[in-house]
Each structure stands twice: as C-alpha cells, then as structure tokens.
LOFI-378377 format. One record per residue: residue number from 1; x, y, z of N, C-alpha, C in turn; residue in one letter. Coordinates in nm, 3 decimals. Example, Ala and Ser with C-alpha at 12.3 -4.5 7.8 and 13.67 -1.06 7.14 Angstrom:
residues 2
ATOM:nr:nu:nv:nw:cau:cav:caw:cu:cv:cw:rest
ATOM:1:1.319:-0.569:0.780:1.230:-0.450:0.780:1.320:-0.330:0.780:A
ATOM:2:1.285:-0.225:0.708:1.367:-0.106:0.714:1.290:0.003:0.787:S
***
This chain:
residues 135
ATOM:nr:nu:nv:nw:cau:cav:caw:cu:cv:cw:rest
ATOM:1:3.115:5.253:-1.178:2.984:5.310:-1.225:2.887:5.188:-1.229:M
ATOM:2:2.764:5.208:-1.182:2.651:5.102:-1.190:2.551:5.162:-1.289:I
ATOM:3:2.523:5.066:-1.381:2.423:5.085:-1.488:2.322:4.968:-1.507:T
ATOM:4:2.207:4.996:-1.560:2.113:4.889:-1.575:2.158:4.776:-1.649:L
ATOM:5:2.117:4.657:-1.605:2.155:4.524:-1.672:2.309:4.493:-1.648:N
ATOM:6:2.380:4.560:-1.582:2.507:4.513:-1.552:2.517:4.384:-1.467:Q
ATOM:7:2.625:4.303:-1.498:2.635:4.186:-1.410:2.782:4.192:-1.357:E
ATOM:8:2.799:4.153:-1.224:2.923:4.141:-1.157:2.941:4.016:-1.097:F
ATOM:9:3.059:3.968:-1.096:3.103:3.843:-1.030:3.220:3.874:-0.937:K
ATOM:10:3.228:3.800:-0.823:3.339:3.818:-0.741:3.361:3.682:-0.659:Y
ATOM:11:3.487:3.627:-0.677:3.529:3.505:-0.626:3.580:3.532:-0.477:A
ATOM:12:3.543:3.428:-0.384:3.580:3.443:-0.253:3.571:3.308:-0.184:F
ATOM:13:3.633:3.309:-0.068:3.611:3.200:0.035:3.638:3.249:0.171:S
ATOM:14:3.595:3.191:0.267:3.624:3.220:0.415:3.700:3.109:0.488:F
ATOM:15:3.788:3.167:0.575:3.861:3.059:0.656:3.787:3.031:0.799:T
ATOM:16:3.824:2.939:0.862:3.783:2.923:0.991:3.809:3.037:1.090:Q
ATOM:17:3.932:3.086:1.078:3.973:3.206:1.159:3.886:3.325:1.145:A
ATOM:18:3.838:3.342:1.013:3.751:3.456:0.984:3.609:3.433:1.056:E
ATOM:19:3.567:3.306:1.049:3.435:3.263:1.100:3.443:3.292:1.248:V
ATOM:20:3.553:3.253:1.315:3.569:3.270:1.454:3.572:3.422:1.493:E
ATOM:21:3.638:3.504:1.420:3.646:3.651:1.443:3.504:3.703:1.431:A
ATOM:22:3.424:3.663:1.319:3.281:3.707:1.312:3.215:3.666:1.429:F
ATOM:23:3.219:3.543:1.479:3.142:3.495:1.611:3.189:3.591:1.710:A
ATOM:24:3.310:3.622:1.729:3.351:3.707:1.852:3.290:3.849:1.845:K
ATOM:25:3.291:3.900:1.714:3.239:4.032:1.695:3.083:4.040:1.718:C
ATOM:26:3.017:3.937:1.655:2.876:3.932:1.659:2.817:3.888:1.791:S
ATOM:27:2.890:3.812:1.860:2.835:3.733:1.972:2.761:3.608:1.943:G
ATOM:28:2.763:3.564:1.818:2.687:3.438:1.782:2.795:3.340:1.791:D
ATOM:29:2.802:3.270:1.907:2.893:3.155:1.924:2.827:3.013:1.922:N
ATOM:30:2.718:3.011:1.832:2.661:2.888:1.815:2.766:2.773:1.782:N
ATOM:31:2.778:2.666:1.843:2.866:2.572:1.813:2.859:2.512:1.674:P
ATOM:32:2.738:2.514:1.616:2.734:2.476:1.470:2.831:2.543:1.382:I
ATOM:33:2.885:2.678:1.427:2.976:2.744:1.344:3.127:2.721:1.392:H
ATOM:34:3.130:2.673:1.517:3.266:2.680:1.578:3.324:2.544:1.634:L
ATOM:35:3.239:2.446:1.647:3.284:2.326:1.712:3.266:2.204:1.620:D
ATOM:36:3.383:2.152:1.547:3.371:2.043:1.461:3.302:1.910:1.521:A
ATOM:37:3.328:1.896:1.643:3.272:1.770:1.697:3.112:1.787:1.725:N
ATOM:38:3.075:1.901:1.758:2.926:1.927:1.767:2.861:1.915:1.627:Y
ATOM:39:2.929:1.993:1.532:2.871:1.995:1.393:2.869:1.857:1.334:A
ATOM:40:2.954:1.765:1.368:2.965:1.626:1.321:2.821:1.558:1.343:A
ATOM:41:2.757:1.597:1.452:2.637:1.528:1.482:2.509:1.606:1.420:N
ATOM:42:2.533:1.692:1.339:2.418:1.758:1.270:2.406:1.714:1.123:T
ATOM:43:2.291:1.756:1.053:2.283:1.719:0.923:2.399:1.764:0.823:P
ATOM:44:2.469:1.868:0.879:2.570:1.921:0.793:2.710:1.856:0.806:F
ATOM:45:2.723:1.786:0.913:2.855:1.695:0.941:2.970:1.784:0.962:K
ATOM:46:2.977:1.910:0.933:3.089:2.005:0.974:3.041:2.130:0.998:K
ATOM:47:3.126:2.219:1.056:3.069:2.357:1.082:3.035:2.433:0.959:P
ATOM:48:2.932:2.501:0.980:2.869:2.592:0.867:2.907:2.744:0.906:I
ATOM:49:2.924:2.827:0.811:2.955:2.968:0.823:2.816:3.037:0.844:I
ATOM:50:2.820:3.130:0.935:2.711:3.222:0.972:2.647:3.263:0.837:H
ATOM:51:2.519:3.254:0.825:2.460:3.307:0.703:2.477:3.467:0.677:G
ATOM:52:2.465:3.545:0.797:2.479:3.689:0.773:2.626:3.718:0.748:I
ATOM:53:2.719:3.645:0.793:2.861:3.667:0.762:2.883:3.635:0.604:F
ATOM:54:2.817:3.525:0.553:2.839:3.514:0.412:2.774:3.616:0.332:T
ATOM:55:2.675:3.678:0.368:2.601:3.789:0.289:2.693:3.922:0.297:S
ATOM:56:2.776:3.920:0.387:2.859:4.043:0.404:2.955:4.064:0.280:S
ATOM:57:2.966:3.963:0.202:3.040:3.979:0.083:2.978:4.080:-0.008:I
ATOM:58:2.859:4.100:-0.017:2.795:4.205:-0.092:2.832:4.342:-0.050:F
ATOM:59:2.832:4.351:0.074:2.874:4.481:0.139:3.015:4.519:0.104:S
ATOM:60:3.099:4.406:0.112:3.255:4.433:0.071:3.254:4.474:-0.077:K
ATOM:61:3.182:4.397:-0.158:3.206:4.431:-0.301:3.150:4.576:-0.330:Y
ATOM:62:3.031:4.607:-0.289:2.976:4.731:-0.323:3.037:4.846:-0.251:F
ATOM:63:3.080:4.833:-0.132:3.138:4.941:-0.052:3.293:4.972:-0.090:G
ATOM:64:3.361:4.854:-0.130:3.499:4.878:-0.162:3.539:4.866:-0.309:T
ATOM:65:3.465:4.796:-0.382:3.502:4.759:-0.528:3.419:4.834:-0.633:I
ATOM:66:3.292:4.811:-0.628:3.208:4.875:-0.727:3.065:4.892:-0.675:N
ATOM:67:3.024:5.017:-0.659:3.081:5.143:-0.704:3.199:5.194:-0.603:P
ATOM:68:3.204:5.133:-0.494:3.311:5.172:-0.403:3.288:5.282:-0.305:G
ATOM:69:3.385:5.353:-0.254:3.370:5.471:-0.170:3.243:5.556:-0.195:E
ATOM:70:3.177:5.572:-0.096:3.051:5.660:-0.105:2.935:5.584:-0.120:G
ATOM:71:2.932:5.456:-0.128:2.827:5.383:-0.143:2.742:5.367:-0.013:T
ATOM:72:2.613:5.384:-0.022:2.520:5.370:0.096:2.440:5.238:0.071:I
ATOM:73:2.444:5.134:0.160:2.363:5.017:0.137:2.227:5.049:0.221:Y
ATOM:74:2.116:5.057:0.146:1.996:5.094:0.189:1.910:4.971:0.232:L
ATOM:75:1.929:4.855:0.172:1.827:4.747:0.196:1.891:4.620:0.151:R
ATOM:76:1.860:4.509:0.197:1.907:4.372:0.157:1.813:4.268:0.206:Q
ATOM:77:1.759:4.192:0.115:1.674:4.075:0.166:1.764:3.960:0.134:S
ATOM:78:1.738:3.860:0.204:1.822:3.731:0.206:1.743:3.610:0.227:L
ATOM:79:1.773:3.513:0.142:1.720:3.379:0.160:1.843:3.268:0.152:E
ATOM:80:1.850:3.203:0.273:1.967:3.112:0.285:1.912:2.975:0.235:F
ATOM:81:1.976:2.931:0.131:1.922:2.812:0.057:2.010:2.677:0.098:L
ATOM:82:2.138:2.695:0.119:2.224:2.580:0.146:2.343:2.634:0.231:R
ATOM:83:2.390:2.523:0.319:2.501:2.570:0.407:2.623:2.624:0.323:P
ATOM:84:2.702:2.697:0.387:2.839:2.733:0.333:2.942:2.681:0.421:M
ATOM:85:3.064:2.651:0.372:3.163:2.581:0.456:3.294:2.670:0.434:F
ATOM:86:3.381:2.661:0.522:3.509:2.730:0.512:3.591:2.671:0.409:V
ATOM:87:3.703:2.742:0.357:3.794:2.702:0.259:3.718:2.636:0.140:D
ATOM:88:3.615:2.688:0.099:3.537:2.639:-0.018:3.521:2.759:-0.110:T
ATOM:89:3.545:2.735:-0.236:3.534:2.853:-0.340:3.389:2.894:-0.369:P
ATOM:90:3.358:3.009:-0.355:3.221:3.070:-0.386:3.241:3.180:-0.488:Y
ATOM:91:3.133:3.216:-0.549:3.118:3.327:-0.641:2.998:3.411:-0.604:E
ATOM:92:3.005:3.529:-0.570:2.903:3.623:-0.561:2.862:3.682:-0.703:A
ATOM:93:2.739:3.658:-0.733:2.692:3.720:-0.868:2.589:3.825:-0.840:Q
ATOM:94:2.592:3.934:-0.904:2.510:4.042:-0.896:2.469:4.097:-1.024:M
ATOM:95:2.342:4.123:-1.034:2.277:4.191:-1.155:2.196:4.300:-1.125:F
ATOM:96:2.212:4.403:-1.186:2.152:4.544:-1.171:2.011:4.534:-1.255:V
ATOM:97:1.898:4.514:-1.171:1.771:4.499:-1.238:1.699:4.625:-1.249:K
ATOM:98:1.725:4.722:-1.165:1.654:4.864:-1.169:1.748:4.976:-1.132:E
ATOM:99:1.738:5.095:-1.200:1.793:5.209:-1.163:1.697:5.314:-1.142:I
ATOM:100:1.709:5.385:-1.037:1.615:5.492:-1.007:1.708:5.619:-1.000:I
ATOM:101:1.711:5.683:-1.118:1.811:5.795:-1.144:1.772:5.916:-1.044:S
ATOM:102:1.656:5.944:-1.030:1.610:6.051:-0.929:1.663:6.040:-0.801:A
ATOM:103:1.695:5.929:-0.751:1.729:5.899:-0.614:1.881:5.842:-0.618:K
ATOM:104:1.942:5.832:-0.729:2.069:5.770:-0.738:2.081:5.630:-0.682:N
ATOM:105:1.982:5.551:-0.703:1.977:5.422:-0.641:1.973:5.308:-0.749:T
ATOM:106:2.008:5.191:-0.711:2.003:5.070:-0.798:1.955:4.954:-0.717:A
ATOM:107:1.868:4.877:-0.774:1.812:4.755:-0.712:1.885:4.635:-0.774:V
ATOM:108:1.953:4.554:-0.693:2.049:4.453:-0.754:2.000:4.302:-0.693:I
ATOM:109:1.989:4.213:-0.793:1.976:4.078:-0.756:2.110:4.029:-0.713:D
ATOM:110:2.111:3.963:-0.608:2.239:3.908:-0.544:2.230:3.759:-0.527:C
ATOM:111:2.325:3.692:-0.551:2.334:3.546:-0.516:2.474:3.497:-0.488:K
ATOM:112:2.483:3.393:-0.424:2.617:3.328:-0.402:2.596:3.178:-0.468:I
ATOM:113:2.703:3.146:-0.535:2.719:3.016:-0.606:2.828:2.933:-0.537:I
ATOM:114:2.805:2.819:-0.507:2.912:2.720:-0.471:2.983:2.676:-0.607:D
ATOM:115:3.104:2.718:-0.615:3.175:2.695:-0.742:3.187:2.545:-0.781:V
ATOM:116:3.208:2.456:-0.683:3.229:2.314:-0.711:3.094:2.238:-0.757:S
ATOM:117:2.973:2.292:-0.707:2.855:2.227:-0.733:2.767:2.316:-0.846:T
ATOM:118:2.786:2.438:-0.852:2.715:2.531:-0.931:2.583:2.559:-0.870:G
ATOM:119:2.553:2.517:-0.746:2.431:2.548:-0.673:2.431:2.684:-0.604:K
ATOM:120:2.312:2.737:-0.588:2.292:2.872:-0.524:2.284:2.838:-0.377:I
ATOM:121:2.358:2.915:-0.297:2.362:2.890:-0.158:2.277:3.005:-0.090:T
ATOM:122:2.282:3.113:-0.144:2.213:3.231:-0.098:2.163:3.320:-0.197:L
ATOM:123:2.054:3.385:-0.179:1.996:3.474:-0.289:1.923:3.594:-0.214:R
ATOM:124:1.910:3.703:-0.280:1.834:3.817:-0.225:1.846:3.934:-0.323:G
ATOM:125:1.801:4.042:-0.252:1.791:4.177:-0.340:1.840:4.285:-0.255:E
ATOM:126:1.935:4.367:-0.319:1.987:4.478:-0.243:1.959:4.602:-0.316:G
ATOM:127:1.951:4.707:-0.231:1.940:4.848:-0.287:2.050:4.937:-0.226:T
ATOM:128:2.113:4.998:-0.331:2.225:5.075:-0.315:2.197:5.225:-0.353:L
ATOM:129:2.279:5.314:-0.287:2.271:5.459:-0.332:2.408:5.511:-0.348:M
ATOM:130:2.443:5.584:-0.453:2.560:5.643:-0.481:2.530:5.774:-0.560:H
ATOM:131:2.567:5.884:-0.510:2.527:6.008:-0.575:2.598:6.049:-0.706:K
ATOM:132:2.710:5.973:-0.713:2.792:5.993:-0.850:2.791:5.879:-0.944:E
ATOM:133:2.794:5.751:-0.884:2.826:5.635:-0.967:2.701:5.542:-1.007:K
ATOM:134:2.581:5.590:-0.964:2.463:5.521:-1.014:2.393:5.607:-1.117:I
ATOM:135:2.389:5.564:-1.241:2.325:5.658:-1.346:2.223:5.586:-1.412:V
***
C-alpha cells in the first residue's frame, strides 16, 4: 500500500556481470562502463555503472516489492549527480509526496545514496499508478 508521506528504503549493489548484461541488452557498450584500462584514464579512474541502469532499481522496487504486481510506472525524471561503481553498497530512498486518489497515482521523490559517503548519486521524481494499492 502506498500512502501520503510514506518513506521507503532499499539497499542494493550491482556487479560487473550485471553491468555487462545491461550493456548487452541496451547496446550501450561505451568503454567507460566495461573497460578498466580505458576507465583508468578518465576522471573516474574505474568503470562506472550506466546511469539508466542504476535508476532501474526504482522500477524493481515499485514493480516487485511495493506496491508490487499491477504497478504502472508513468513517469520518471532523473538527475545523475555522481558516478556509481560496482560492488558498492547503495540505498534507494523514496518519499511519497503526493497522492492523486481520483487517478490512483502517487508522485514519489526518488534518490540513491552512496552508503559509504552518505552522498546523493542520483535524484528524481517518479509517478506510479496502481488501481488497488495507492490510496
């Protein structure tokens, strides 16, 4: 169930194998994500995870955990603030800032925090619809 002012947190990390699988599926084989030697010569010094892949954690959370099955993702804005790296603990944090009961929709502030630094790596706003679990 999603209600106004609820907060959710979800801990996660990604492996290099998952990044490689995303690169294969998406076709984004930019070496900044896949080649440690290439990435060593960038400001990041090591491969970074695709920003869009990192944001998929929100789809996973809303579509499979809360509210889960039947959720329709209507919109997501994103701002990529810092690079994200494999095998690093992160936490997705979500806050329900608006409920539109007549449309069974919720507007949710979304962000990802690097657990070791406490810094925000990504932030945005999503809109979800669920005919039974958004009140």
